[in-house]
C-alpha positions, -999 to +999 in steps of 0.1 A: -001+000+002+014+033-011+014+060+015+002+095+004+033+121+004+021+148+027+033+179+038+038+165+076+057+136+062+080+157+041+083+177+074+093+147+094+117+133+067+135+169+067+138+170+106+155+133+102+180+140+076+183+178+072+179+175+037+157+202+014+122+201+011+124+187-027+148+161-020+127+142+011+094+144-014+117+126-041+129+103-020+095+097-004+081+091-037+104+066-047+099+051-012+063+050-022+056+070+013+079+046+036+092+070+058+121+044+073+131+037+035+132+072+027+155+080+053+179+050+049+180+054+009+191+093+015+214+083+042+230+058+017+230+087-010+250+109+015+275+082+019+280+079-019+282+119-021+306+117+011+328+093-008+328+111-041+334+142-023+363+128-001+392+138-028+381+173-034+405+198-015+388+212+015+413+243+029+386+263+046+369+255+074+365+265+112+388+260+146+366+260+181+382+259+210+361+245+243+374+242+278+359+226+313+376+225+347+401+196+339+408+205+300+410+227+269+405+212+232+413+229+200+396+214+170+395+220+133+370+210+108+374+216+071+352+227+040+360+237+005+346+271+004+343+303+029+307+301+021+300+266+037+324+276+067+301+305+075+270+283+072+251+277+104+247+240+097+283+234+095+292+256+127+264+236+145+283+206+135+317+216+145+305+231+182+287+198+189+318+175+175+343+197+198+317+196+226+317+158+223+353+150+223+356+177+249+330+157+270+343+122+262+381+134+262+385+117+224+418+129+216+419+109+179+400+118+149+393+082+143+378+078+176+357+106+172+341+097+138+329+063+157+318+083+186+276+089+187+262+120+202+238+116+230+202+119+228+203+112+190+226+080+192+237+091+155+276+086+150+295+117+143+308+099+110+269+096+098+262+133+103+292+144+084+282+123+056+245+138+057+261+170+061+281+165+031+248+153+015+229+184+024+259+214+016+277+198-012+312+199-002+337+178+012+338+183+051+368+168+070+375+166+106+411+172+103+428+173+139+423+182+173+448+187+205+442+187+242+458+208+269+452+197+306+448+218+333+477+213+360+477+221+397+490+259+400+489+262+362+467+285+341+453+282+305+447+311+284+431+309+247+420+327+218+404+323+184+407+349+157+374+349+132+374+308+133+405+308+112+435+306+138+431+294+175+456+289+202+460+275+236+489+283+258+496+268+293+515+286+321+532+276+354+522+309+376+510+344+360+475+347+359+446+346+333+452+377+318+487+369+314+481+337+295+449+358+276+479+382+264+501+353+254+475+336+237+470+365+216+505+372+208+510+335+194+481+341+172+495+375+159+534+364+159+532+324+151+561+313+169+574+276+159+584+268+198+587+280+229+625+286+237+660+281+216+662+249+234+636+237+213+648+243+178+665+214+168+703+212+161+696+202+120+675+233+119+702+259+132+727+238+111+709+244+081+702+282+084+740+284+097+748+271+061+728+299+045+739+325+066+775+314+059+773+311+022+756+347+024+783+360+047+812+348+024+801+364-005+806+397+011+844+393+008+848+403+044+874+392+068+864+361+086+863+375+119+840+400+107+820+368+090+818+350+122+804+377+139+780+383+114+766+345+110+764+348+150+743+378+148+718+362+122+717+330+140+703+351+172+683+368+154+667+339+136+664+323+172+645+354+185+623+354+156+609+319+155+607+315+195+581+329+218+604+337+244+627+361+219+600+378+202+592+414+212+563+410+234+529+425+213+517+448+235+548+462+247+577+456+222+601+476+247+604+438+262+606+403+249+583+376+262+608+363+283+614+391+303+578+396+306+573+364+322+603+370+343+588+401+360+558+380+362+572+351+379+556+329+352+569+300+329+554+287+293+547+250+298+536+251+261+511+261+235+492+248+204+484+267+175+461+258+148+454+280+114+428+267+092+442+248+062+477+252+069+498+228+052+471+220+026+482+227-008+453+246-027+449+245-063+455+274-086+426+278-107+431+298-139+397+316-145+403+328-178+411+292-190+380+280-171+356+304-186+372+293-222+366+257-213+330+262-206+324+284-240+344+257-258+322+231-241+287+248-249 
């Protein structure tokens, strides 16, 4: 027996799947009004679409930071365009996934995808696939990191426009100092905390480059040695948090600020949306001509 496709039935399927009205009506028609069969078909369709889109580059997205009394989490979810990154459905998904990972202390993407949302019982992976079907873009949970609160420690965090985020952990100091340092890390992008954290291989490579540049000047070796030492010091100050001039008072570096505040940076995590993902360079003129020729 074919169940009539009523507006109420379409609305119920839409509530289940989050898909558009017309897609829900088509699925119900194909399933002869069987709500469960239509929902299953749409989920399978979502999985197929997710598989098709999985190879497409997703370098936009959002970074979210959440905290509780025990720890803080920073998480990045990627999509293909800034338009989808601003979509409320995408934002709600990212927020819910971050909260789930924080509540359950899930520290890997693989475990998070297999986890289920409380209340609905639907897995994160199924929800992700359905969202791909709804928004039409590849969506990937890329990475996450935890910073655990420690006795006597202070955690500060900052997110800038949803595209940059950092969590910094201090021993000593206060919340305002931690927040100021989080802002500093966002703006200045240090690679490590101190010079001791820079590998010998990195320093050797920089020394090799500086040596070749200095020797080309034709100056005496004693002068060249001083030039190289000065450039190594400058390099270390640029890439280390402690060596950088403090963003709110450039008359002092971060190391001096911490010393005066009787505080120490235990560590930090900094995410930038899409960093390290190679984006395709599209020639718009060629794309237009290709469409013209194909028409």
